[in-house]
N, CA, C and O atoms as a DFTB+ gen file, in Angstrom:
772 C
 N C O
     1  1      99.713     262.995       6.868
     2  2      99.360     262.373       8.130
     3  2      97.972     261.742       8.015
     4  3      97.038     262.354       7.497
     5  1      97.857     260.518       8.505
     6  2      96.589     259.813       8.426
     7  2      95.640     260.292       9.519
     8  3      96.078     260.641      10.615
     9  1      94.353     260.310       9.228
    10  2      93.379     260.723      10.242
    11  2      93.249     259.660      11.323
    12  3      93.612     258.501      11.120
    13  1      92.726     260.073      12.476
    14  2      92.404     259.106      13.522
    15  2      91.330     258.167      13.002
    16  3      90.487     258.545      12.189
    17  1      91.380     256.955      13.482
    18  2      90.358     255.964      13.167
    19  2      89.578     255.724      14.456
    20  3      90.160     255.409      15.494
    21  1      88.257     255.876      14.381
    22  2      87.424     255.741      15.571
    23  2      86.333     254.715      15.302
    24  3      85.607     254.804      14.312
    25  1      86.231     253.752      16.188
    26  2      85.170     252.755      16.125
    27  2      84.009     253.260      16.971
    28  3      84.143     253.430      18.183
    29  1      82.879     253.498      16.333
    30  2      81.692     254.010      17.016
    31  2      80.952     252.839      17.658
    32  3      79.890     252.421      17.198
    33  1      81.543     252.326      18.729
    34  2      80.986     251.129      19.359
    35  2      81.640     250.906      20.710
    36  3      82.792     251.280      20.929
    37  1      80.891     250.293      21.606
    38  2      81.473     249.834      22.864
    39  2      81.547     248.308      22.874
    40  3      81.833     247.703      23.908
    41  1      81.289     247.691      21.728
    42  2      81.285     246.231      21.626
    43  2      82.704     245.664      21.707
    44  3      83.557     246.019      20.894
    45  1      82.957     244.803      22.662
    46  2      84.277     244.165      22.718
    47  2      84.526     243.252      21.521
    48  3      85.676     243.039      21.138
    49  1      83.463     242.709      20.923
    50  2      83.601     241.837      19.756
    51  2      84.110     242.624      18.552
    52  3      85.013     242.179      17.843
    53  1      83.521     243.798      18.329
    54  2      83.954     244.624      17.202
    55  2      85.376     245.154      17.419
    56  3      86.174     245.194      16.483
    57  1      85.684     245.554      18.636
    58  2      87.035     246.049      18.915
    59  2      88.066     244.944      18.690
    60  3      89.128     245.199      18.123
    61  1      87.768     243.733      19.122
    62  2      88.701     242.612      18.926
    63  2      88.898     242.323      17.439
    64  3      90.008     242.013      17.008
    65  1      87.840     242.421      16.667
    66  2      87.974     242.218      15.222
    67  2      88.836     243.302      14.599
    68  3      89.731     243.004      13.808
    69  1      88.576     244.560      14.948
    70  2      89.327     245.660      14.358
    71  2      90.815     245.568      14.713
    72  3      91.661     245.979      13.919
    73  1      91.140     245.045      15.875
    74  2      92.544     244.879      16.273
    75  2      93.300     243.977      15.300
    76  3      94.516     244.104      15.159
    77  1      92.603     243.080      14.637
    78  2      93.248     242.177      13.667
    79  2      93.950     242.947      12.551
    80  3      94.923     242.454      11.981
    81  1      93.471     244.142      12.232
    82  2      94.052     244.901      11.128
    83  2      95.361     245.592      11.511
    84  3      96.078     246.085      10.641
    85  1      95.675     245.629      12.802
    86  2      96.953     246.174      13.236
    87  2      97.096     247.675      13.067
    88  3      98.212     248.180      12.943
    89  1      95.988     248.392      13.061
    90  2      96.043     249.856      12.970
    91  2      95.533     250.444      14.285
    92  3      94.609     249.905      14.895
    93  1      96.137     251.550      14.718
    94  2      95.657     252.163      15.967
    95  2      94.259     252.746      15.769
    96  3      93.942     253.301      14.717
    97  1      93.443     252.608      16.795
    98  2      92.096     253.177      16.735
    99  2      91.621     253.499      18.136
   100  3      92.132     252.985      19.131
   101  1      90.631     254.364      18.179
   102  2      89.950     254.719      19.420
   103  2      88.559     254.098      19.367
   104  3      88.057     253.774      18.291
   105  1      87.946     253.935      20.522
   106  2      86.535     253.549      20.549
   107  2      85.765     254.669      21.229
   108  3      86.272     255.327      22.137
   109  1      84.551     254.872      20.784
   110  2      83.688     255.901      21.358
   111  2      82.257     255.381      21.302
   112  3      81.736     255.071      20.231
   113  1      81.640     255.291      22.458
   114  2      80.267     254.779      22.553
   115  2      79.305     255.791      21.927
   116  3      79.277     256.951      22.337
   117  1      78.520     255.364      20.942
   118  2      77.662     256.326      20.240
   119  2      76.368     256.706      20.959
   120  3      75.818     257.773      20.687
   121  1      75.868     255.873      21.862
   122  2      74.608     256.147      22.563
   123  2      73.487     256.537      21.601
   124  3      72.974     257.655      21.640
   125  1      73.124     255.599      20.747
   126  2      72.051     255.782      19.768
   127  2      70.880     254.886      20.157
   128  3      71.081     253.740      20.559
   129  1      69.679     255.394      20.041
   130  2      68.476     254.599      20.298
   131  2      68.384     253.520      19.209
   132  3      68.298     253.832      18.022
   133  1      68.403     252.263      19.625
   134  2      68.410     251.161      18.659
   135  2      67.035     250.549      18.439
   136  3      66.927     249.431      17.934
   137  1      65.990     251.266      18.809
   138  2      64.633     250.787      18.586
   139  2      64.360     250.697      17.089
   140  3      64.655     251.629      16.341
   141  1      63.798     249.579      16.660
   142  2      63.456     249.414      15.247
   143  2      62.250     250.283      14.908
   144  3      61.345     250.458      15.723
   145  1      62.255     250.820      13.698
   146  2      61.133     251.624      13.235
   147  2      60.044     250.713      12.694
   148  3      60.334     249.631      12.185
   149  1      58.821     251.133      12.800
   150  2      57.695     250.350      12.293
   151  2      57.879     250.086      10.804
   152  3      58.087     251.017      10.027
   153  1      57.802     248.823      10.407
   154  2      57.911     248.433       9.007
   155  2      59.324     248.382       8.463
   156  3      59.519     248.093       7.283
   157  1      60.311     248.657       9.297
   158  2      61.703     248.664       8.845
   159  2      62.188     247.233       8.606
   160  3      61.970     246.351       9.436
   161  1      62.835     247.014       7.484
   162  2      63.292     245.661       7.142
   163  2      64.524     245.290       7.962
   164  3      65.236     246.171       8.444
   165  1      64.782     243.986       8.124
   166  2      65.968     243.549       8.865
   167  2      67.289     243.961       8.216
   168  3      68.320     243.945       8.889
   169  1      67.294     244.324       6.948
   170  2      68.517     244.825       6.309
   171  2      68.620     246.343       6.439
   172  3      69.722     246.874       6.573
   173  1      67.491     247.045       6.401
   174  2      67.507     248.505       6.493
   175  2      67.832     248.995       7.901
   176  3      68.527     249.998       8.060
   177  1      67.342     248.304       8.914
   178  2      67.536     248.750      10.295
   179  2      69.012     248.844      10.677
   180  3      69.433     249.883      11.185
   181  1      69.813     247.805      10.453
   182  2      71.217     247.936      10.851
   183  2      71.977     248.994      10.056
   184  3      72.904     249.613      10.578
   185  1      71.594     249.206       8.807
   186  2      72.251     250.244       8.010
   187  2      71.932     251.633       8.575
   188  3      72.818     252.479       8.698
   189  1      70.677     251.853       8.912
   190  2      70.282     253.134       9.520
   191  2      71.025     253.342      10.843
   192  3      71.517     254.435      11.123
   193  1      71.099     252.290      11.646
   194  2      71.740     252.407      12.958
   195  2      73.249     252.587      12.846
   196  3      73.832     253.361      13.605
   197  1      73.889     251.888      11.916
   198  2      75.335     252.039      11.727
   199  2      75.666     253.470      11.321
   200  3      76.640     254.050      11.801
   201  1      74.853     254.034      10.439
   202  2      75.080     255.418      10.020
   203  2      74.822     256.388      11.175
   204  3      75.578     257.341      11.366
   205  1      73.769     256.149      11.935
   206  2      73.472     257.021      13.079
   207  2      74.608     256.992      14.095
   208  3      74.969     258.027      14.656
   209  1      75.172     255.813      14.332
   210  2      76.292     255.691      15.266
   211  2      77.501     256.473      14.761
   212  3      78.134     257.204      15.523
   213  1      77.820     256.319      13.484
   214  2      78.970     257.023      12.916
   215  2      78.753     258.538      12.972
   216  3      79.674     259.282      13.310
   217  1      77.560     258.992      12.647
   218  2      77.285     260.438      12.655
   219  2      77.340     261.013      14.077
   220  3      77.798     262.138      14.276
   221  1      76.881     260.249      15.047
   222  2      76.940     260.716      16.438
   223  2      78.400     260.870      16.879
   224  3      78.758     261.867      17.504
   225  1      79.230     259.890      16.556
   226  2      80.625     259.903      17.005
   227  2      81.459     260.918      16.233
   228  3      82.381     261.507      16.798
   229  1      81.155     261.136      14.948
   230  2      81.945     262.107      14.181
   231  2      81.755     263.527      14.730
   232  3      82.606     264.390      14.512
   233  1      80.664     263.771      15.429
   234  2      80.468     265.077      16.075
   235  2      81.569     265.341      17.105
   236  3      81.982     266.484      17.301
   237  1      82.041     264.277      17.758
   238  2      83.091     264.412      18.779
   239  2      84.492     264.244      18.193
   240  3      85.483     264.599      18.831
   241  1      84.570     263.699      16.971
   242  2      85.853     263.453      16.301
   243  2      85.745     263.939      14.850
   244  3      85.749     263.122      13.929
   245  1      85.647     265.261      14.634
   246  2      85.330     265.789      13.308
   247  2      86.397     265.576      12.233
   248  3      86.097     265.710      11.047
   249  1      87.609     265.255      12.610
   250  2      88.660     265.035      11.610
   251  2      89.036     263.564      11.479
   252  3      90.084     263.236      10.922
   253  1      88.193     262.691      11.983
   254  2      88.499     261.259      12.007
   255  2      87.742     260.487      10.930
   256  3      86.775     260.972      10.344
   257  1      88.217     259.278      10.698
   258  2      87.456     258.280       9.954
   259  2      86.699     257.475      11.007
   260  3      87.306     256.860      11.884
   261  1      85.384     257.483      10.913
   262  2      84.557     256.841      11.933
   263  2      83.876     255.614      11.347
   264  3      83.231     255.678      10.300
   265  1      84.033     254.502      12.042
   266  2      83.447     253.223      11.635
   267  2      82.179     252.995      12.444
   268  3      82.207     252.999      13.674
   269  1      81.074     252.796      11.747
   270  2      79.822     252.421      12.390
   271  2      79.406     251.054      11.897
   272  3      79.551     250.743      10.715
   273  1      78.895     250.245      12.786
   274  2      78.435     248.919      12.390
   275  2      77.271     248.514      13.273
   276  3      77.181     248.920      14.432
   277  1      76.386     247.715      12.715
   278  2      75.258     247.187      13.472
   279  2      74.825     245.888      12.806
   280  3      75.055     245.679      11.615
   281  1      74.203     245.028      13.583
   282  2      73.791     243.733      13.051
   283  2      72.400     243.382      13.555
   284  3      72.042     243.649      14.702
   285  1      71.633     242.780      12.667
   286  2      70.318     242.276      13.034
   287  2      70.124     240.942      12.334
   288  3      70.356     240.819      11.131
   289  1      69.702     239.957      13.090
   290  2      69.400     238.647      12.526
   291  2      67.920     238.599      12.170
   292  3      67.094     239.284      12.773
   293  1      67.604     237.768      11.167
   294  2      66.191     237.597      10.821
   295  2      65.905     236.134      10.502
   296  3      66.738     235.413       9.953
   297  1      64.711     235.735      10.863
   298  2      64.209     234.390      10.599
   299  2      62.878     234.543       9.884
   300  3      61.930     235.113      10.425
   301  1      62.820     234.031       8.670
   302  2      61.605     234.156       7.851
   303  2      61.171     235.622       7.726
   304  3      59.981     235.935       7.750
   305  1      62.163     236.511       7.594
   306  2      61.878     237.927       7.403
   307  2      61.565     238.699       8.669
   308  3      61.384     239.915       8.622
   309  1      61.499     238.010       9.805
   310  2      61.199     238.670      11.077
   311  2      62.485     238.878      11.873
   312  3      63.312     237.969      11.946
   313  1      62.671     240.062      12.473
   314  2      63.911     240.332      13.203
   315  2      64.051     239.491      14.464
   316  3      63.078     239.194      15.156
   317  1      65.302     239.117      14.738
   318  2      65.657     238.436      15.983
   319  2      66.604     239.367      16.734
   320  3      67.774     239.484      16.371
   321  1      66.122     240.008      17.744
   322  2      66.945     240.933      18.517
   323  2      67.854     240.164      19.468
   324  3      67.734     238.946      19.603
   325  1      68.757     240.877      20.119
   326  2      69.560     240.267      21.177
   327  2      68.583     239.804      22.255
   328  3      67.705     240.568      22.655
   329  1      68.719     238.570      22.731
   330  2      67.694     238.043      23.635
   331  2      67.663     238.706      25.019
   332  3      66.584     238.910      25.575
   333  1      68.798     239.035      25.565
   334  2      68.942     239.696      26.862
   335  2      68.520     238.858      28.060
   336  3      68.976     239.126      29.171
   337  1      67.663     237.848      27.878
   338  2      67.295     236.958      28.983
   339  2      67.389     235.512      28.500
   340  3      67.296     235.233      27.305
   341  1      67.575     234.605      29.449
   342  2      67.632     233.179      29.105
   343  2      66.299     232.705      28.520
   344  3      66.284     231.883      27.604
   345  1      65.206     233.208      29.034
   346  2      63.891     232.788      28.526
   347  2      63.757     233.140      27.045
   348  3      63.300     232.318      26.252
   349  1      64.156     234.363      26.668
   350  2      64.074     234.766      25.259
   351  2      65.074     233.994      24.408
   352  3      64.785     233.662      23.258
   353  1      66.240     233.708      24.962
   354  2      67.233     232.928      24.210
   355  2      66.690     231.531      23.913
   356  3      66.872     231.026      22.806
   357  1      66.034     230.906      24.874
   358  2      65.439     229.580      24.653
   359  2      64.408     229.637      23.515
   360  3      64.379     228.765      22.646
   361  1      63.576     230.663      23.537
   362  2      62.535     230.812      22.511
   363  2      63.175     231.013      21.142
   364  3      62.759     230.392      20.164
   365  1      64.193     231.886      21.067
   366  2      64.867     232.130      19.787
   367  2      65.504     230.852      19.261
   368  3      65.310     230.494      18.099
   369  1      66.256     230.169      20.102
   370  2      66.957     228.968      19.644
   371  2      65.976     227.880      19.214
   372  3      66.239     227.167      18.246
   373  1      64.870     227.741      19.904
   374  2      63.858     226.760      19.494
   375  2      63.282     227.133      18.127
   376  3      63.042     226.254      17.300
   377  1      63.061     228.412      17.886
   378  2      62.541     228.861      16.590
   379  2      63.571     228.656      15.480
   380  3      63.199     228.405      14.334
   381  1      64.860     228.761      15.805
   382  2      65.933     228.625      14.821
   383  2      66.249     227.164      14.513
   384  3      66.977     226.884      13.561
   385  1      65.729     226.247      15.282
   386  2      66.004     224.829      15.109
   387  2      65.681     224.366      13.684
   388  3      64.543     224.472      13.227
   389  1      66.704     223.852      12.995
   390  2      66.531     223.343      11.636
   391  2      66.288     224.411      10.583
   392  3      66.006     224.083       9.430
   393  1      66.390     225.664      10.949
   394  2      66.052     226.757      10.041
   395  2      67.302     227.485       9.546
   396  3      68.417     227.224       9.996
   397  1      67.080     228.405       8.609
   398  2      68.142     229.290       8.117
   399  2      67.867     230.693       8.617
   400  3      66.769     231.226       8.459
   401  1      68.885     231.279       9.221
   402  2      68.803     232.630       9.755
   403  2      69.747     233.502       8.930
   404  3      70.849     233.079       8.583
   405  1      69.311     234.712       8.622
   406  2      70.173     235.657       7.909
   407  2      70.628     236.714       8.904
   408  3      69.815     237.346       9.579
   409  1      71.937     236.895       8.983
   410  2      72.524     237.940       9.804
   411  2      72.892     239.093       8.869
   412  3      73.733     238.937       7.984
   413  1      72.262     240.237       9.067
   414  2      72.478     241.426       8.243
   415  2      73.446     242.330       9.013
   416  3      73.076     242.917      10.029
   417  1      74.680     242.437       8.528
   418  2      75.676     243.263       9.210
   419  2      75.966     244.486       8.364
   420  3      76.479     244.385       7.249
   421  1      75.629     245.638       8.911
   422  2      75.850     246.898       8.205
   423  2      77.198     247.480       8.599
   424  3      77.643     247.361       9.741
   425  1      77.835     248.114       7.619
   426  2      79.114     248.779       7.839
   427  2      79.068     250.153       7.198
   428  3      78.627     250.314       6.060
   429  1      79.535     251.145       7.954
   430  2      79.614     252.519       7.469
   431  2      80.996     253.043       7.806
   432  3      81.505     252.815       8.904
   433  1      81.604     253.747       6.861
   434  2      82.822     254.507       7.142
   435  2      82.524     255.958       6.764
   436  3      82.260     256.272       5.604
   437  1      82.573     256.827       7.763
   438  2      82.276     258.240       7.570
   439  2      83.566     259.033       7.749
   440  3      84.199     258.968       8.803
   441  1      83.952     259.775       6.725
   442  2      85.145     260.607       6.767
   443  2      84.731     261.981       7.283
   444  3      84.081     262.751       6.576
   445  1      85.113     262.280       8.519
   446  2      84.741     263.546       9.129
   447  2      85.333     264.747       8.424
   448  3      84.790     265.848       8.513
   449  1      86.451     264.548       7.718
   450  2      87.105     265.663       7.023
   451  2      86.331     266.084       5.789
   452  3      86.260     267.272       5.475
   453  1      85.744     265.113       5.079
   454  2      85.101     265.399       3.797
   455  2      83.589     265.170       3.815
   456  3      82.873     265.650       2.937
   457  1      83.112     264.439       4.815
   458  2      81.702     264.076       4.847
   459  2      81.372     262.871       3.985
   460  3      80.214     262.458       3.923
   461  1      82.384     262.288       3.306
   462  2      82.132     261.125       2.451
   463  2      81.683     259.947       3.305
   464  3      82.288     259.637       4.331
   465  1      80.616     259.303       2.864
   466  2      80.050     258.149       3.565
   467  2      80.087     256.939       2.643
   468  3      79.571     256.982       1.526
   469  1      80.696     255.868       3.114
   470  2      80.662     254.589       2.400
   471  2      79.836     253.640       3.258
   472  3      80.003     253.604       4.477
   473  1      78.956     252.880       2.643
   474  2      78.099     251.994       3.440
   475  2      77.662     250.783       2.646
   476  3      77.574     250.812       1.418
   477  1      77.389     249.711       3.384
   478  2      76.874     248.489       2.785
   479  2      76.295     247.598       3.876
   480  3      76.503     247.828       5.067
   481  1      75.568     246.581       3.443
   482  2      75.092     245.526       4.340
   483  2      75.613     244.210       3.799
   484  3      75.429     243.893       2.624
   485  1      76.265     243.445       4.662
   486  2      76.814     242.145       4.282
   487  2      75.924     241.064       4.904
   488  3      75.885     240.932       6.127
   489  1      75.208     240.290       4.079
   490  2      74.362     239.232       4.633
   491  2      75.148     237.934       4.834
   492  3      75.991     237.569       4.015
   493  1      74.860     237.260       5.919
   494  2      75.426     235.935       6.180
   495  2      74.264     234.988       6.453
   496  3      73.421     235.249       7.310
   497  1      74.235     233.899       5.720
   498  2      73.184     232.892       5.877
   499  2      73.726     231.769       6.750
   500  3      74.768     231.187       6.447
   501  1      73.022     231.468       7.826
   502  2      73.458     230.436       8.763
   503  2      72.344     229.415       8.907
   504  3      71.218     229.750       9.277
   505  1      72.674     228.160       8.607
   506  2      71.731     227.066       8.795
   507  2      71.978     226.416      10.142
   508  3      73.117     226.098      10.484
   509  1      70.930     226.220      10.899
   510  2      71.042     225.623      12.234
   511  2      70.625     224.157      12.225
   512  3      69.729     223.747      11.488
   513  1      71.291     223.398      13.051
   514  2      70.948     221.986      13.243
   515  2      69.603     221.902      13.965
   516  3      69.155     222.883      14.558
   517  1      68.965     220.745      13.917
   518  2      67.795     220.558      14.784
   519  2      68.246     220.702      16.245
   520  3      69.212     220.068      16.667
   521  1      67.554     221.520      16.991
   522  2      67.961     221.817      18.362
   523  2      66.889     221.349      19.338
   524  3      65.808     221.933      19.415
   525  1      67.193     220.303      20.074
   526  2      66.267     219.824      21.102
   527  2      66.336     220.755      22.309
   528  3      67.274     221.541      22.449
   529  1      65.343     220.657      23.167
   530  2      65.334     221.474      24.381
   531  2      66.574     221.187      25.223
   532  3      67.154     222.103      25.806
   533  1      66.987     219.906      25.291
   534  2      68.188     219.556      26.066
   535  2      69.437     220.202      25.470
   536  3      70.281     220.728      26.196
   537  1      69.546     220.158      24.154
   538  2      70.726     220.747      23.508
   539  2      70.766     222.257      23.737
   540  3      71.831     222.823      23.984
   541  1      69.622     222.897      23.656
   542  2      69.545     224.334      23.911
   543  2      69.981     224.640      25.337
   544  3      70.753     225.573      25.560
   545  1      69.500     223.870      26.301
   546  2      69.872     224.091      27.702
   547  2      71.362     223.885      27.926
   548  3      71.998     224.664      28.636
   549  1      71.926     222.838      27.322
   550  2      73.370     222.588      27.463
   551  2      74.167     223.746      26.880
   552  3      75.156     224.186      27.467
   553  1      73.736     224.239      25.722
   554  2      74.437     225.361      25.101
   555  2      74.358     226.596      25.991
   556  3      75.383     227.213      26.281
   557  1      73.177     226.957      26.421
   558  2      73.004     228.169      27.219
   559  2      73.704     228.072      28.572
   560  3      74.123     229.090      29.122
   561  1      73.834     226.871      29.113
   562  2      74.547     226.694      30.382
   563  2      76.036     226.994      30.211
   564  3      76.684     227.489      31.133
   565  1      76.570     226.695      29.034
   566  2      77.998     226.913      28.785
   567  2      78.302     228.256      28.151
   568  3      79.375     228.819      28.366
   569  1      77.356     228.777      27.363
   570  2      77.615     230.015      26.634
   571  2      76.317     230.816      26.478
   572  3      75.723     230.822      25.401
   573  1      75.885     231.473      27.520
   574  2      74.651     232.254      27.406
   575  2      74.909     233.524      26.596
   576  3      75.316     234.548      27.144
   577  1      74.673     233.446      25.310
   578  2      74.968     234.546      24.383
   579  2      73.821     235.551      24.371
   580  3      73.196     235.788      23.338
   581  1      73.559     236.129      25.521
   582  2      72.405     237.014      25.670
   583  2      72.602     238.369      25.010
   584  3      71.635     239.095      24.777
   585  1      73.856     238.716      24.705
   586  2      74.141     240.005      24.071
   587  2      74.457     239.861      22.587
   588  3      75.041     240.758      21.980
   589  1      74.067     238.720      22.002
   590  2      74.372     238.434      20.594
   591  2      73.090     238.226      19.803
   592  3      72.158     237.564      20.260
   593  1      73.063     238.804      18.611
   594  2      71.925     238.589      17.715
   595  2      71.791     237.093      17.444
   596  3      72.781     236.431      17.133
   597  1      70.598     236.565      17.558
   598  2      70.379     235.153      17.298
   599  2      70.766     234.234      18.436
   600  3      70.728     233.015      18.266
   601  1      71.135     234.762      19.585
   602  2      71.413     233.958      20.791
   603  2      72.585     233.004      20.671
   604  3      72.695     232.076      21.472
   605  1      73.470     233.201      19.692
   606  2      74.623     232.305      19.546
   607  2      75.889     233.101      19.254
   608  3      75.845     234.210      18.722
   609  1      77.018     232.500      19.619
   610  2      78.332     233.061      19.282
   611  2      78.990     232.085      18.307
   612  3      79.547     231.062      18.703
   613  1      78.910     232.427      17.039
   614  2      79.459     231.562      15.994
   615  2      80.968     231.389      16.145
   616  3      81.519     230.369      15.731
   617  1      81.638     232.379      16.736
   618  2      83.084     232.329      16.900
   619  2      83.496     231.461      18.083
   620  3      84.687     231.292      18.343
   621  1      82.532     230.916      18.793
   622  2      82.820     230.081      19.959
   623  2      81.963     228.811      19.877
   624  3      81.853     228.213      18.807
   625  1      81.367     228.401      20.980
   626  2      80.617     227.147      21.027
   627  2      79.383     227.154      20.127
   628  3      78.894     226.091      19.744
   629  1      78.880     228.326      19.790
   630  2      77.718     228.412      18.907
   631  2      77.921     227.731      17.566
   632  3      76.950     227.359      16.907
   633  1      79.173     227.562      17.154
   634  2      79.457     226.866      15.891
   635  2      78.924     225.434      15.933
   636  3      78.601     224.870      14.888
   637  1      78.827     224.840      17.114
   638  2      78.342     223.458      17.239
   639  2      76.858     223.343      16.914
   640  3      76.359     222.240      16.692
   641  1      76.153     224.457      16.882
   642  2      74.721     224.442      16.584
   643  2      74.431     224.633      15.100
   644  3      73.280     224.533      14.674
   645  1      75.469     224.907      14.311
   646  2      75.251     225.260      12.909
   647  2      75.507     224.100      11.959
   648  3      76.324     223.218      12.221
   649  1      74.775     224.133      10.836
   650  2      74.989     223.183       9.732
   651  2      75.829     223.809       8.639
   652  3      76.642     223.127       8.015
   653  1      75.642     225.113       8.394
   654  2      76.422     225.791       7.363
   655  2      76.437     227.285       7.621
   656  3      75.581     227.831       8.317
   657  1      77.438     227.927       7.038
   658  2      77.546     229.384       7.020
   659  2      77.898     229.772       5.599
   660  3      78.879     229.276       5.045
   661  1      77.107     230.658       5.001
   662  2      77.379     231.165       3.655
   663  2      77.470     232.687       3.724
   664  3      76.497     233.384       4.014
   665  1      78.683     233.173       3.443
   666  2      78.910     234.605       3.596
   667  2      80.171     234.988       2.838
   668  3      81.143     234.233       2.828
   669  1      80.162     236.156       2.204
   670  2      81.346     236.649       1.501
   671  2      82.421     237.152       2.449
   672  3      83.588     237.239       2.067
   673  1      82.052     237.482       3.669
   674  2      82.988     238.047       4.638
   675  2      82.688     237.429       6.000
   676  3      81.791     237.896       6.702
   677  1      83.425     236.386       6.384
   678  2      83.094     235.668       7.617
   679  2      83.144     236.530       8.875
   680  3      82.462     236.222       9.852
   681  1      83.935     237.600       8.873
   682  2      83.971     238.457      10.057
   683  2      82.675     239.252      10.222
   684  3      82.386     239.752      11.309
   685  1      81.905     239.367       9.154
   686  2      80.614     240.052       9.257
   687  2      79.712     239.338      10.258
   688  3      78.946     239.980      10.978
   689  1      79.801     238.041      10.302
   690  2      78.949     237.262      11.191
   691  2      79.246     237.571      12.658
   692  3      78.361     237.475      13.509
   693  1      80.481     237.937      12.947
   694  2      80.863     238.268      14.326
   695  2      80.530     239.731      14.642
   696  3      80.461     240.114      15.810
   697  1      80.323     240.548      13.603
   698  2      79.847     241.904      13.859
   699  2      80.567     243.040      13.182
   700  3      80.140     244.189      13.297
   701  1      81.676     242.752      12.459
   702  2      82.380     243.826      11.754
   703  2      83.025     243.239      10.500
   704  3      84.012     242.511      10.604
   705  1      82.487     243.541       9.318
   706  2      83.007     242.964       8.062
   707  2      84.365     243.552       7.679
   708  3      84.438     244.600       7.037
   709  1      85.432     242.872       8.075
   710  2      86.784     243.408       7.867
   711  2      87.186     243.468       6.403
   712  3      87.889     244.396       6.003
   713  1      86.764     242.513       5.597
   714  2      87.140     242.533       4.174
   715  2      86.594     243.806       3.528
   716  3      87.306     244.496       2.798
   717  1      85.350     244.103       3.797
   718  2      84.735     245.312       3.260
   719  2      85.347     246.561       3.878
   720  3      85.546     247.563       3.191
   721  1      85.645     246.505       5.172
   722  2      86.246     247.658       5.836
   723  2      87.600     248.014       5.221
   724  3      87.916     249.192       5.054
   725  1      88.393     247.006       4.887
   726  2      89.683     247.279       4.245
   727  2      89.456     248.006       2.917
   728  3      90.195     248.936       2.595
   729  1      88.451     247.599       2.147
   730  2      88.121     248.305       0.899
   731  2      87.747     249.761       1.185
   732  3      88.231     250.671       0.512
   733  1      86.890     249.979       2.178
   734  2      86.462     251.330       2.521
   735  2      87.651     252.188       2.965
   736  3      87.784     253.340       2.552
   737  1      88.517     251.608       3.817
   738  2      89.689     252.357       4.290
   739  2      90.624     252.693       3.132
   740  3      91.163     253.798       3.073
   741  1      90.822     251.751       2.213
   742  2      91.657     252.006       1.044
   743  2      91.104     253.172       0.237
   744  3      91.856     254.043      -0.200
   745  1      89.778     253.187       0.038
   746  2      89.135     254.291      -0.676
   747  2      89.352     255.625       0.024
   748  3      89.372     256.672      -0.623
   749  1      89.515     255.590       1.357
   750  2      89.720     256.811       2.138
   751  2      91.210     257.149       2.309
   752  3      91.558     258.098       3.013
   753  1      92.082     256.371       1.663
   754  2      93.511     256.670       1.707
   755  2      94.309     255.950       2.765
   756  3      95.486     256.252       2.964
   757  1      93.687     254.991       3.459
   758  2      94.382     254.205       4.478
   759  2      94.581     252.797       3.930
   760  3      93.634     252.015       3.840
   761  1      95.824     252.483       3.566
   762  2      96.112     251.185       2.964
   763  2      96.638     250.234       4.041
   764  3      97.549     250.570       4.799
   765  1      96.046     249.044       4.090
   766  2      96.435     248.028       5.067
   767  2      96.821     246.771       4.309
   768  3      96.065     246.380       3.419
   769  1      97.910     246.122       4.581
   770  2      98.998     246.536       5.481
   771  2      99.858     247.581       4.803
   772  3     100.827     248.060       5.392
């Protein structure tokens, strides 16, 4: 019998991605403090948080395979958090104009039965078009991506702001690297399809 699969997230984006694999799963909100630590790199922070989320949820689902994921964008090595307000989104998008942003998406699979932890960070490089103030306003009026790293939704209208995307796993950019997750699940004895 296969173990339960639990997504340690309340993100509708991650749940929608995981549904693509056609396997039953539960979601459980991890309630982890996502404050960045002083000096923590944009690649280390999401990995630490993804693991913390998985460990918190495995306490409630000790016989499950628990998926933890987190993402942080960076520009010139500096983190770009979720903007949460239109004012911050405007500032982020203006800073991203003509630049390359790296989205660091961490993935953890924690086997509650054995304690085995598989983890990685999948980087996605996104080049942005020159963004005028008018273009930023038009974008935010149609798609205020205030809950997304980098103030854009690449899977929707945010694609119109990009020049290129370079990534080994395109689903990582949306928040859950499915190609890598399938590898992790296979290692844990869950073969898809």
